[in-house]
C-alpha positions in Angstrom: 78.8 72.2 113.4 78.8 75.4 111.4 81.3 78.1 112.5 80.1 81.7 112.7 81.4 84.4 110.5 82.7 86.3 113.5 84.6 83.1 114.7 86.2 82.7 111.3 87.3 86.4 111.1 88.9 86.0 114.6 90.7 82.9 113.4 91.9 84.7 110.3 93.2 87.6 112.3 95.0 85.3 114.7 96.6 83.4 111.8 97.6 86.6 110.1 99.4 87.8 113.3 101.2 84.5 113.5 102.2 84.7 109.8 103.5 88.3 110.3 105.5 87.3 113.4 107.0 84.3 111.5 107.9 86.5 108.5 109.7 89.0 110.7 111.7 86.3 112.5 112.7 84.8 109.2 113.6 88.2 107.8 115.9 88.9 110.8 117.6 85.5 110.2 118.1 86.2 106.5 119.5 89.7 107.2 121.9 88.2 109.7 123.1 85.6 107.1 123.5 88.3 104.5 125.5 90.5 106.8 127.7 87.6 107.8 128.4 86.8 104.1 129.1 90.4 103.3 131.6 90.5 106.2 133.2 87.2 105.3 133.7 88.0 101.6 134.4 91.7 102.1 131.6 92.7 99.7 131.3 96.4 99.0 128.2 98.3 98.3 129.4 98.9 94.7 129.7 95.2 94.2 126.4 94.5 95.7 124.3 97.4 94.3 126.3 98.5 91.3 128.5 101.6 90.8 127.2 104.7 92.7 125.5 102.6 95.4 122.3 102.5 93.3 119.7 100.4 95.1 117.0 98.5 93.3 113.7 98.6 95.1 111.0 95.9 94.7 108.7 98.4 93.0 111.4 99.5 90.5 112.5 95.9 89.9 109.0 94.8 89.2 108.3 97.8 87.0 111.4 97.2 84.9 111.4 93.4 84.8 110.1 92.4 81.3 108.1 95.6 80.8 108.0 95.6 77.1 104.8 97.7 77.0 106.5 100.6 78.8 108.2 103.2 76.7 111.9 103.3 77.3 112.5 106.5 79.3 115.7 108.5 78.8 118.0 107.2 81.5 119.9 109.6 83.7 123.5 108.7 84.3 124.1 107.1 87.7 125.2 109.7 90.2 128.7 109.4 91.5 129.3 108.9 95.2 130.7 112.1 96.8 130.5 111.1 100.5 131.0 107.8 102.2 130.9 106.6 105.8 133.6 104.0 105.3 131.0 101.2 105.9 129.7 101.0 102.4 127.1 103.7 102.5 127.4 106.5 100.0 125.7 109.7 99.1 126.1 111.8 95.9 125.5 115.1 97.7 122.3 115.7 95.8 118.9 115.5 97.5 118.0 115.0 101.1 120.9 114.2 103.4 120.8 110.5 104.5 120.6 109.7 108.2 124.1 108.3 108.4 125.5 111.6 107.1 123.5 113.7 109.5 124.5 111.4 112.4 128.2 111.8 111.4 127.9 115.6 111.4 126.1 115.5 114.8 129.0 113.4 116.1 131.5 116.2 115.2 132.7 115.2 111.8 132.9 117.7 109.0 131.5 117.1 105.5 135.1 117.2 104.2 136.0 114.2 106.5 133.4 112.1 104.7 134.4 112.9 101.1 135.2 109.9 98.9 138.9 109.7 98.3 139.7 109.3 94.6 
């Protein structure tokens, strides 16, 4: 018995929703395991992301991984962390203020309270 196009499209949509839900559940479990390992081993953001809290995004990682055809751009030196929340999040003081910084200020802290001690 031949299935109709409409029936197949509904089935695809249903399967996609199931796949998305499964991916989110797995993602939550992975994040929980990562957080547990970070806590257990006392890993800092510098150890995890490199000095200055630089984070590698998927897009940037894909763009730089084996990209021999791209011209080597002049690299800026990594910015140095100026502010920290004590939980591993840092900000150089340049650019848009991160939410954790704004939240701390709203909670009554001063910017000087969040300075990285050197």
